[in-house]
BAMAR-475554 format. One record per residue (C-alpha): x, y, z. Coordinates in Angstrom, 1 decimal, always signed. Layout:
! residues N
+--------+--------+--------+
!      X !      Y !      Z !
+--------+--------+--------+
!      X !      Y !      Z !
...
+--------+--------+--------+
END
This chain:
! residues 438
+--------+--------+--------+
!      X !      Y !      Z !
+--------+--------+--------+
!  +96.8 ! +119.7 ! +135.7 !
!  +97.4 ! +122.1 ! +132.9 !
!  +94.5 ! +123.4 ! +130.5 !
!  +94.9 ! +122.8 ! +126.9 !
!  +93.0 ! +123.8 ! +123.6 !
!  +91.2 ! +121.0 ! +122.0 !
!  +89.5 ! +121.2 ! +118.5 !
!  +87.2 ! +118.2 ! +117.6 !
!  +86.2 ! +117.7 ! +114.0 !
!  +83.3 ! +115.8 ! +112.7 !
!  +83.9 ! +116.1 ! +109.0 !
!  +80.7 ! +114.4 ! +108.5 !
!  +78.0 ! +113.3 ! +111.1 !
!  +78.5 ! +114.4 ! +114.7 !
!  +79.9 ! +111.3 ! +116.6 !
!  +82.5 ! +112.6 ! +119.2 !
!  +80.0 ! +114.9 ! +121.1 !
!  +80.4 ! +113.1 ! +124.5 !
!  +84.3 ! +113.2 ! +124.3 !
!  +84.1 ! +116.9 ! +123.6 !
!  +81.9 ! +117.4 ! +126.5 !
!  +84.1 ! +115.3 ! +128.8 !
!  +87.1 ! +117.2 ! +127.9 !
!  +85.3 ! +120.6 ! +128.4 !
!  +84.2 ! +119.4 ! +131.8 !
!  +87.6 ! +118.9 ! +132.9 !
!  +88.6 ! +122.5 ! +132.4 !
!  +90.2 ! +122.4 ! +129.0 !
!  +89.3 ! +124.9 ! +126.3 !
!  +87.1 ! +123.1 ! +123.4 !
!  +85.7 ! +123.9 ! +120.1 !
!  +83.6 ! +121.6 ! +118.1 !
!  +83.0 ! +121.6 ! +114.3 !
!  +80.2 ! +119.5 ! +112.7 !
!  +80.1 ! +119.4 ! +108.9 !
!  +76.7 ! +117.5 ! +108.4 !
!  +74.0 ! +120.1 ! +108.4 !
!  +71.4 ! +117.9 ! +110.0 !
!  +73.6 ! +117.3 ! +112.9 !
!  +74.9 ! +120.9 ! +113.8 !
!  +72.7 ! +121.4 ! +116.7 !
!  +74.0 ! +118.3 ! +118.3 !
!  +75.9 ! +119.3 ! +121.3 !
!  +74.5 ! +122.8 ! +121.5 !
!  +74.5 ! +124.1 ! +125.1 !
!  +77.0 ! +121.4 ! +126.2 !
!  +80.1 ! +122.2 ! +124.0 !
!  +81.5 ! +125.2 ! +122.5 !
!  +81.1 ! +125.2 ! +118.7 !
!  +83.0 ! +126.7 ! +115.8 !
!  +81.7 ! +127.2 ! +112.1 !
!  +85.1 ! +127.2 ! +110.7 !
!  +87.6 ! +124.5 ! +111.9 !
!  +90.4 ! +125.4 ! +109.7 !
!  +90.4 ! +128.9 ! +111.1 !
!  +90.9 ! +127.3 ! +114.5 !
!  +94.1 ! +125.1 ! +113.7 !
!  +96.7 ! +127.6 ! +115.2 !
!  +94.6 ! +128.0 ! +118.2 !
!  +94.4 ! +124.2 ! +118.9 !
!  +97.1 ! +122.3 ! +120.9 !
!  +95.3 ! +119.0 ! +119.9 !
!  +93.0 ! +118.4 ! +116.8 !
!  +90.8 ! +115.3 ! +117.1 !
!  +89.0 ! +113.7 ! +114.0 !
!  +86.2 ! +111.5 ! +115.0 !
!  +85.9 ! +109.4 ! +111.9 !
!  +87.5 ! +108.5 ! +108.5 !
!  +84.8 ! +110.1 ! +106.4 !
!  +84.6 ! +113.6 ! +104.9 !
!  +81.1 ! +113.8 ! +103.7 !
!  +80.6 ! +110.8 ! +101.3 !
!  +84.5 ! +110.4 ! +100.7 !
!  +87.2 ! +108.8 ! +102.9 !
!  +89.5 ! +111.6 ! +103.8 !
!  +90.4 ! +112.5 ! +107.4 !
!  +93.5 ! +110.4 ! +107.2 !
!  +94.8 ! +112.8 ! +104.5 !
!  +93.9 ! +115.9 ! +106.6 !
!  +95.6 ! +114.5 ! +109.5 !
!  +98.8 ! +113.7 ! +107.8 !
!  +98.8 ! +117.3 ! +106.3 !
!  +98.3 ! +118.8 ! +109.6 !
! +101.2 ! +116.7 ! +111.3 !
! +103.5 ! +118.0 ! +108.3 !
! +102.5 ! +121.5 ! +109.6 !
! +103.7 ! +120.5 ! +113.2 !
! +100.3 ! +120.0 ! +114.6 !
!  +99.4 ! +117.2 ! +117.3 !
!  +96.6 ! +115.3 ! +115.7 !
!  +94.5 ! +112.3 ! +116.8 !
!  +93.7 ! +110.6 ! +113.5 !
!  +94.8 ! +108.3 ! +110.9 !
!  +96.5 ! +108.4 ! +107.4 !
!  +95.2 ! +107.6 ! +104.1 !
!  +96.4 ! +104.1 ! +104.4 !
!  +94.8 ! +103.4 ! +107.8 !
!  +91.6 ! +105.0 ! +106.5 !
!  +91.8 ! +102.3 ! +103.7 !
!  +91.8 !  +99.5 ! +106.4 !
!  +88.0 ! +100.3 ! +107.0 !
!  +87.0 ! +101.3 ! +103.5 !
!  +88.7 !  +98.4 ! +101.7 !
!  +88.3 !  +95.2 ! +103.5 !
!  +90.3 !  +93.3 ! +101.1 !
!  +93.4 !  +95.8 ! +101.6 !
!  +92.9 !  +95.3 ! +105.3 !
!  +93.2 !  +91.6 ! +105.1 !
!  +96.4 !  +92.0 ! +102.8 !
!  +98.0 !  +94.2 ! +105.5 !
!  +97.3 !  +91.6 ! +108.3 !
!  +98.6 !  +88.7 ! +106.1 !
! +101.8 !  +90.7 ! +105.2 !
! +102.5 !  +91.0 ! +108.8 !
! +102.0 !  +87.4 ! +109.9 !
!  +98.5 !  +87.6 ! +111.1 !
!  +96.2 !  +84.6 ! +110.1 !
!  +93.2 !  +85.6 ! +108.3 !
!  +89.8 !  +83.8 ! +107.4 !
!  +89.1 !  +82.9 ! +103.7 !
!  +87.9 !  +85.9 ! +102.0 !
!  +87.2 !  +87.3 !  +98.4 !
!  +86.3 !  +90.8 !  +97.2 !
!  +84.0 !  +91.2 !  +94.3 !
!  +82.8 !  +94.2 !  +92.2 !
!  +80.2 !  +92.2 !  +90.2 !
!  +77.3 !  +90.6 !  +92.1 !
!  +77.1 !  +87.7 !  +89.5 !
!  +80.7 !  +86.8 !  +90.0 !
!  +80.0 !  +86.6 !  +93.8 !
!  +77.0 !  +84.6 !  +93.3 !
!  +79.1 !  +82.1 !  +91.2 !
!  +81.7 !  +81.8 !  +93.7 !
!  +79.2 !  +80.8 !  +96.3 !
!  +77.6 !  +78.2 !  +94.1 !
!  +80.9 !  +76.6 !  +93.1 !
!  +82.3 !  +76.7 !  +96.9 !
!  +79.1 !  +76.1 !  +98.9 !
!  +79.4 !  +77.2 ! +102.6 !
!  +78.0 !  +79.9 ! +105.0 !
!  +79.5 !  +83.3 ! +104.1 !
!  +79.3 !  +86.9 ! +105.6 !
!  +78.5 !  +89.5 ! +103.1 !
!  +80.3 !  +92.8 ! +103.8 !
!  +79.6 !  +95.8 ! +101.6 !
!  +82.5 !  +98.0 ! +100.6 !
!  +82.6 ! +101.9 ! +100.3 !
!  +80.4 ! +104.3 ! +101.9 !
!  +77.2 ! +102.2 ! +101.6 !
!  +78.9 ! +100.0 ! +104.3 !
!  +77.5 ! +102.8 ! +106.8 !
!  +74.1 ! +101.2 ! +106.1 !
!  +74.8 !  +98.7 ! +108.9 !
!  +71.8 !  +96.5 ! +108.0 !
!  +73.4 !  +95.5 ! +104.7 !
!  +75.9 !  +93.4 ! +106.4 !
!  +74.6 !  +89.8 ! +106.4 !
!  +75.6 !  +86.7 ! +108.1 !
!  +74.8 !  +83.5 ! +106.3 !
!  +73.2 !  +80.5 ! +107.9 !
!  +72.8 !  +77.9 ! +105.1 !
!  +75.6 !  +75.4 ! +104.8 !
!  +75.2 !  +75.5 ! +101.1 !
!  +75.2 !  +79.4 ! +100.8 !
!  +71.9 !  +79.5 !  +99.3 !
!  +70.6 !  +82.3 ! +101.6 !
!  +73.8 !  +84.3 ! +100.7 !
!  +73.0 !  +83.9 !  +97.1 !
!  +69.4 !  +85.0 !  +97.6 !
!  +70.5 !  +88.1 !  +99.5 !
!  +73.2 !  +89.0 !  +96.9 !
!  +70.4 !  +88.9 !  +94.2 !
!  +68.4 !  +91.2 !  +96.2 !
!  +71.2 !  +93.6 !  +96.8 !
!  +71.8 !  +93.7 !  +93.2 !
!  +68.4 !  +94.9 !  +92.5 !
!  +68.2 !  +97.2 !  +95.5 !
!  +71.8 !  +98.6 !  +96.0 !
!  +73.6 !  +97.9 !  +92.8 !
!  +73.7 ! +101.6 !  +92.0 !
!  +75.4 ! +102.3 !  +95.3 !
!  +77.4 !  +99.3 !  +96.4 !
!  +80.7 !  +99.7 !  +94.5 !
!  +81.8 !  +96.1 !  +95.8 !
!  +81.5 !  +93.6 !  +98.7 !
!  +83.5 !  +91.1 ! +100.6 !
!  +82.7 !  +87.4 ! +101.0 !
!  +84.1 !  +86.2 ! +104.1 !
!  +83.9 !  +82.6 ! +105.1 !
!  +81.8 !  +82.2 ! +108.3 !
!  +83.6 !  +81.1 ! +111.4 !
!  +81.9 !  +80.1 ! +114.8 !
!  +83.3 !  +81.1 ! +118.1 !
!  +83.7 !  +84.1 ! +120.4 !
!  +83.5 !  +87.6 ! +118.8 !
!  +85.8 !  +90.0 ! +120.6 !
!  +87.4 !  +93.1 ! +119.5 !
!  +91.0 !  +94.0 ! +120.6 !
!  +91.5 !  +97.9 ! +121.0 !
!  +94.7 !  +99.6 ! +121.3 !
!  +95.5 ! +103.2 ! +121.7 !
!  +98.6 ! +104.4 ! +119.6 !
! +100.8 ! +107.4 ! +120.0 !
! +102.5 ! +107.6 ! +116.7 !
! +105.3 ! +105.2 ! +117.7 !
! +103.8 ! +102.6 ! +120.0 !
! +100.7 ! +101.2 ! +121.7 !
!  +99.8 ! +102.2 ! +125.2 !
! +100.3 !  +99.3 ! +127.6 !
!  +96.7 !  +99.2 ! +128.5 !
!  +94.6 !  +97.2 ! +126.1 !
!  +91.0 !  +97.2 ! +125.8 !
!  +89.0 !  +94.2 ! +125.0 !
!  +85.2 !  +94.8 ! +124.1 !
!  +82.3 !  +93.0 ! +122.8 !
!  +79.7 !  +94.4 ! +120.5 !
!  +76.1 !  +94.0 ! +120.3 !
!  +75.0 !  +95.0 ! +116.9 !
!  +71.5 !  +93.6 ! +116.5 !
!  +68.5 !  +95.6 ! +117.4 !
!  +66.8 !  +93.3 ! +119.7 !
!  +67.9 !  +91.2 ! +122.9 !
!  +69.0 !  +87.6 ! +122.0 !
!  +70.9 !  +89.2 ! +119.1 !
!  +68.2 !  +89.2 ! +116.7 !
!  +66.5 !  +91.7 ! +114.2 !
!  +68.3 !  +94.3 ! +112.0 !
!  +72.0 !  +95.2 ! +112.4 !
!  +72.7 !  +98.4 ! +113.8 !
!  +75.7 ! +100.4 ! +114.2 !
!  +75.7 !  +99.0 ! +117.7 !
!  +73.1 !  +98.9 ! +120.6 !
!  +75.6 !  +98.3 ! +123.4 !
!  +79.1 !  +97.1 ! +124.4 !
!  +80.7 !  +95.3 ! +127.2 !
!  +84.5 !  +95.4 ! +127.9 !
!  +87.4 !  +95.1 ! +130.3 !
!  +91.0 !  +96.3 ! +130.2 !
!  +94.1 !  +94.2 ! +130.4 !
!  +97.7 !  +94.0 ! +129.3 !
!  +99.5 !  +92.8 ! +126.1 !
!  +98.3 !  +89.2 ! +126.2 !
!  +98.1 !  +86.5 ! +123.5 !
!  +95.1 !  +88.1 ! +121.6 !
!  +96.9 !  +91.5 ! +121.4 !
! +100.3 !  +89.8 ! +120.6 !
!  +98.8 !  +87.9 ! +117.6 !
!  +96.8 !  +90.7 ! +116.1 !
!  +97.5 !  +94.4 ! +116.6 !
! +101.0 !  +93.8 ! +118.2 !
! +102.2 !  +92.6 ! +115.0 !
! +101.3 !  +95.8 ! +113.4 !
! +103.0 !  +98.2 ! +115.7 !
! +105.8 !  +98.9 ! +113.3 !
! +103.4 !  +99.5 ! +110.4 !
! +101.4 ! +101.9 ! +112.3 !
! +104.4 ! +103.9 ! +113.5 !
! +105.5 ! +104.1 ! +109.7 !
! +102.0 ! +105.5 ! +109.0 !
! +102.3 ! +108.0 ! +112.1 !
!  +98.8 ! +106.7 ! +113.3 !
!  +97.4 ! +108.3 ! +116.5 !
!  +94.3 ! +107.1 ! +118.2 !
!  +92.2 ! +104.3 ! +118.8 !
!  +92.4 ! +101.2 ! +116.5 !
!  +90.5 !  +98.0 ! +116.9 !
!  +90.4 !  +94.6 ! +115.1 !
!  +87.0 !  +92.7 ! +115.5 !
!  +87.9 !  +89.0 ! +115.7 !
!  +86.2 !  +85.6 ! +116.1 !
!  +88.3 !  +83.4 ! +118.3 !
!  +88.0 !  +79.8 ! +119.0 !
!  +90.2 !  +76.8 ! +120.0 !
!  +91.8 !  +76.6 ! +116.7 !
!  +93.0 !  +80.2 ! +116.7 !
!  +92.2 !  +84.0 ! +116.3 !
!  +90.4 !  +85.1 ! +113.1 !
!  +90.3 !  +88.8 ! +112.2 !
!  +87.2 !  +90.1 ! +110.6 !
!  +87.5 !  +93.8 ! +110.3 !
!  +89.4 !  +97.1 ! +111.5 !
!  +88.0 ! +100.2 ! +112.9 !
!  +90.8 ! +102.6 ! +112.6 !
!  +89.0 ! +105.5 ! +114.6 !
!  +87.0 ! +105.7 ! +117.7 !
!  +84.1 ! +103.1 ! +117.9 !
!  +80.7 ! +104.3 ! +119.0 !
!  +79.6 ! +103.9 ! +121.8 !
!  +82.9 ! +102.2 ! +122.6 !
!  +84.7 ! +105.4 ! +123.1 !
!  +82.0 ! +106.5 ! +125.6 !
!  +82.5 ! +103.5 ! +127.7 !
!  +86.3 ! +103.8 ! +127.5 !
!  +86.0 ! +107.3 ! +128.7 !
!  +83.9 ! +106.2 ! +131.7 !
!  +86.5 ! +103.6 ! +132.5 !
!  +89.5 ! +106.0 ! +132.6 !
!  +90.0 ! +107.0 ! +136.0 !
!  +92.8 ! +109.4 ! +135.2 !
!  +92.3 ! +112.7 ! +133.0 !
!  +90.7 ! +112.0 ! +129.7 !
!  +92.0 ! +115.3 ! +128.2 !
!  +95.4 ! +114.8 ! +129.5 !
!  +95.4 ! +111.3 ! +128.1 !
!  +94.6 ! +112.6 ! +124.5 !
!  +96.9 ! +115.4 ! +124.9 !
!  +99.8 ! +113.0 ! +125.7 !
!  +98.7 ! +110.6 ! +123.1 !
!  +98.6 ! +113.2 ! +120.2 !
! +102.1 ! +114.6 ! +121.4 !
! +103.8 ! +111.1 ! +121.7 !
! +104.3 ! +111.5 ! +125.4 !
! +103.8 ! +107.7 ! +126.2 !
! +100.6 ! +108.2 ! +128.2 !
! +100.0 ! +105.8 ! +131.2 !
!  +96.2 ! +106.0 ! +131.8 !
!  +94.7 ! +104.8 ! +135.0 !
!  +91.6 ! +102.5 ! +134.2 !
!  +88.9 ! +100.6 ! +136.0 !
!  +90.2 !  +97.0 ! +136.6 !
!  +86.8 !  +95.5 ! +136.6 !
!  +84.1 !  +95.2 ! +133.8 !
!  +82.2 !  +97.9 ! +132.2 !
!  +79.0 !  +98.0 ! +129.9 !
!  +77.4 ! +100.8 ! +127.8 !
!  +73.7 ! +100.6 ! +126.7 !
!  +72.6 ! +102.9 ! +123.7 !
!  +69.0 ! +104.7 ! +124.3 !
!  +67.3 ! +104.9 ! +120.9 !
!  +64.0 ! +106.3 ! +119.6 !
!  +61.8 ! +105.5 ! +116.6 !
!  +62.4 ! +104.8 ! +113.8 !
!  +66.0 ! +103.8 ! +114.6 !
!  +67.6 ! +102.1 ! +112.9 !
!  +65.7 ! +103.1 ! +109.9 !
!  +65.1 ! +106.5 ! +108.0 !
!  +61.5 ! +107.5 ! +108.2 !
!  +61.1 ! +111.4 ! +108.5 !
!  +57.4 ! +111.3 ! +109.3 !
!  +57.9 ! +108.8 ! +112.1 !
!  +60.8 ! +110.7 ! +113.5 !
!  +58.9 ! +114.0 ! +113.4 !
!  +55.9 ! +112.6 ! +115.2 !
!  +57.7 ! +110.6 ! +117.7 !
!  +61.2 ! +111.7 ! +118.4 !
!  +62.3 ! +115.2 ! +117.2 !
!  +63.1 ! +117.5 ! +119.9 !
!  +61.7 ! +115.3 ! +122.5 !
!  +62.4 ! +116.2 ! +126.1 !
!  +65.0 ! +114.0 ! +128.0 !
!  +63.9 ! +113.7 ! +131.7 !
!  +65.8 ! +112.2 ! +134.6 !
!  +64.3 ! +110.7 ! +137.7 !
!  +67.4 ! +111.8 ! +139.9 !
!  +69.7 ! +114.7 ! +140.0 !
!  +72.6 ! +112.3 ! +139.3 !
!  +74.3 ! +112.3 ! +135.7 !
!  +76.7 ! +109.6 ! +136.6 !
!  +77.1 ! +107.3 ! +133.6 !
!  +74.9 ! +109.5 ! +131.3 !
!  +76.6 ! +110.3 ! +127.9 !
!  +75.7 ! +112.4 ! +125.0 !
!  +75.1 ! +111.2 ! +121.4 !
!  +72.3 ! +113.2 ! +119.7 !
!  +71.5 ! +115.5 ! +122.3 !
!  +71.3 ! +119.2 ! +123.1 !
!  +70.6 ! +121.4 ! +126.1 !
!  +68.1 ! +124.2 ! +125.5 !
!  +68.1 ! +126.6 ! +128.7 !
!  +68.7 ! +123.7 ! +131.1 !
!  +66.5 ! +121.2 ! +129.4 !
!  +68.1 ! +118.2 ! +127.6 !
!  +66.4 ! +117.4 ! +124.1 !
!  +66.7 ! +115.1 ! +121.4 !
!  +68.8 ! +116.6 ! +118.6 !
!  +69.6 ! +115.7 ! +114.9 !
!  +67.5 ! +113.1 ! +113.1 !
!  +69.1 ! +109.8 ! +114.1 !
!  +67.2 ! +108.8 ! +117.1 !
!  +70.2 ! +108.0 ! +119.2 !
!  +70.2 ! +110.7 ! +122.1 !
!  +72.0 ! +108.9 ! +125.0 !
!  +74.6 ! +106.3 ! +126.1 !
!  +74.3 ! +104.9 ! +129.8 !
!  +77.3 ! +103.3 ! +131.2 !
!  +78.0 ! +101.1 ! +134.4 !
!  +81.0 !  +99.4 ! +135.9 !
!  +81.7 !  +96.9 ! +138.6 !
!  +84.0 !  +94.2 ! +139.9 !
!  +82.1 !  +91.7 ! +137.8 !
!  +80.2 !  +91.8 ! +134.6 !
!  +77.0 !  +91.3 ! +136.6 !
!  +77.8 !  +94.1 ! +139.1 !
!  +78.5 !  +96.3 ! +135.8 !
!  +75.1 !  +95.4 ! +134.4 !
!  +73.1 !  +96.2 ! +137.6 !
!  +74.7 !  +99.7 ! +138.0 !
!  +74.1 ! +100.5 ! +134.2 !
!  +70.4 !  +99.4 ! +134.0 !
!  +69.6 ! +101.0 ! +137.3 !
!  +70.8 ! +104.2 ! +135.6 !
!  +68.8 ! +103.4 ! +132.5 !
!  +65.8 ! +103.3 ! +134.6 !
!  +66.2 ! +106.8 ! +135.7 !
!  +66.0 ! +108.1 ! +131.9 !
!  +62.6 ! +109.1 ! +130.8 !
!  +62.1 ! +109.8 ! +127.1 !
!  +58.7 ! +108.9 ! +125.5 !
!  +59.1 ! +105.9 ! +123.1 !
!  +62.5 ! +105.1 ! +124.1 !
!  +63.9 ! +101.6 ! +123.7 !
!  +67.2 !  +99.6 ! +124.4 !
!  +68.6 !  +96.2 ! +124.7 !
!  +68.4 !  +94.6 ! +128.2 !
!  +70.8 !  +91.8 ! +127.6 !
!  +74.2 !  +93.8 ! +127.1 !
!  +76.9 !  +91.8 ! +129.0 !
!  +75.0 !  +88.5 ! +129.3 !
!  +77.0 !  +86.8 ! +126.6 !
!  +80.0 !  +87.1 ! +128.7 !
!  +78.3 !  +85.5 ! +131.8 !
!  +76.7 !  +82.7 ! +129.5 !
!  +79.9 !  +81.4 ! +128.6 !
!  +82.2 !  +83.7 ! +126.4 !
!  +84.5 !  +84.6 ! +129.3 !
!  +85.0 !  +80.8 ! +130.1 !
!  +85.6 !  +79.8 ! +126.7 !
!  +88.3 !  +82.5 ! +126.1 !
!  +90.1 !  +81.7 ! +129.5 !
!  +89.8 !  +77.9 ! +128.6 !
!  +91.4 !  +78.5 ! +125.2 !
!  +94.2 !  +80.3 ! +126.9 !
!  +93.7 !  +83.7 ! +125.4 !
!  +93.2 !  +85.6 ! +128.7 !
!  +96.3 !  +84.3 ! +130.4 !
!  +99.6 !  +86.3 ! +131.4 !
! +100.7 !  +89.1 ! +129.4 !
! +103.4 !  +88.5 ! +126.7 !
+--------+--------+--------+
END
C-alpha cells in the first residue's frame, strides 16, 4: 500500500481525531489542525499537529474537513470548493450541501424537487407565528432549531400531546430563553415508526456501492429518556442499494455530482408501513458514526478516503454482520458546568484493565508520556465499539470492552442495539425495506 499525506481540518471543534489516528496508524503521513482553542490539546500524543493548515495545502494529497462549521458560521463547503478549484483532492461539501444541515426548510425543498416524499413541515422565524400555527393545526410536532444554535442538542423537542399543547409551552419557553440566539425553527409533523439513517459515501460522481444503515441513540439515559445529546451510541449494518437507499439518497445522486460533493452524507428517516419519511440531513461525518464505520472497514481506511477524494471508485471491504458503538462520557455531559468539569473530569486518567485497545477509539483524549488522559472540556473521552454476526454478539463484544475502561465518574448507555432486537429489524423486514438490492 502506498503512503499518502493527509491533512485533517477541524475548523471549529475537534471531531475527527480518531479518523486521523487510524489513518496515521496505517502508516500514512498525517497533520491535524484544530481551530477551537479549548480543543487544541485533543489528540496530543496520538496525532501529529499543525498550527497553520493553509500552509500545509500543497503538502497534502488529501484534505479532510470534519464538519460544516467554521467557528460560529457555516463555511467548510466554500473552503472545499475553493480547494477543488485549485486542483486539490478534498473530502468535504459545497455551500449548498452545507445548507442542507443549516437550513432544514431548504433541505426539504431539495428532497421534494428530486421526487422524495417529505413530512409536513413549516419554517418560522417568529415564535408567535409558530405558536399560532400549532393552535390552528393541533397535532404532535417536533421542534428543530435552525442555525448554529441547533448544535445545542437539548433544544430539539419531540411533542407528545395530540393537541400540540406541550409544543406551544416549549415554544413560549424558548422565546424567553433562546429568542436572542435562535434565528428560526422548523416545526415537523411527528410520525411514528422506526427511525433509521441511510448513509452513503459519495466520490464526487456517484455513491460507493456499500451503503451504511445506522440507528442513533440520542437521549442520555437507557430507554431513550432524558435530555438529548449529540449521540450516546449507534448500531448499524452495511448493505447494498436497497429500497431505503433508492427512495432517498439514490434520488440525489445527480444533484450531489453537480455539487462536487465528496464524503459521507446521511438522511435520517422515520420508516413505517406507509412509506419512508426523511427528517434531516447530515452532510458530513456523523459522530460517533464515523468511528464505528472505521471499525467495520476491513480494508484500509486511509486508502478508502484517498480513493474517495480522487474519484477512484473505491470498493471497500466491510464487516458483513452488525456493529455497535457506545460513547463513554463524564460529568457534566451533556451540560456546560466548568466547576463540575474541573472537579470531576478535567485531565482525568483513562486506565484499561487489559493491554488490548481493540475497539477503543478517541474522542476528547490525549496521550501524556504514555498515559491516556481526558482532554478538552466536553466530557466525551472515548467511543468503544464491537461487532458480530448478530446484533446481540456485537453488543456482547462491545460491552465486554467497555468493562475494561476505568475512568472515575464515567457513564454510558447500556442498551445500544436493543431496539433492533426488540422489533425494529423485524418491522423493517416485514415492510419490505431490507429486501433485494435495486
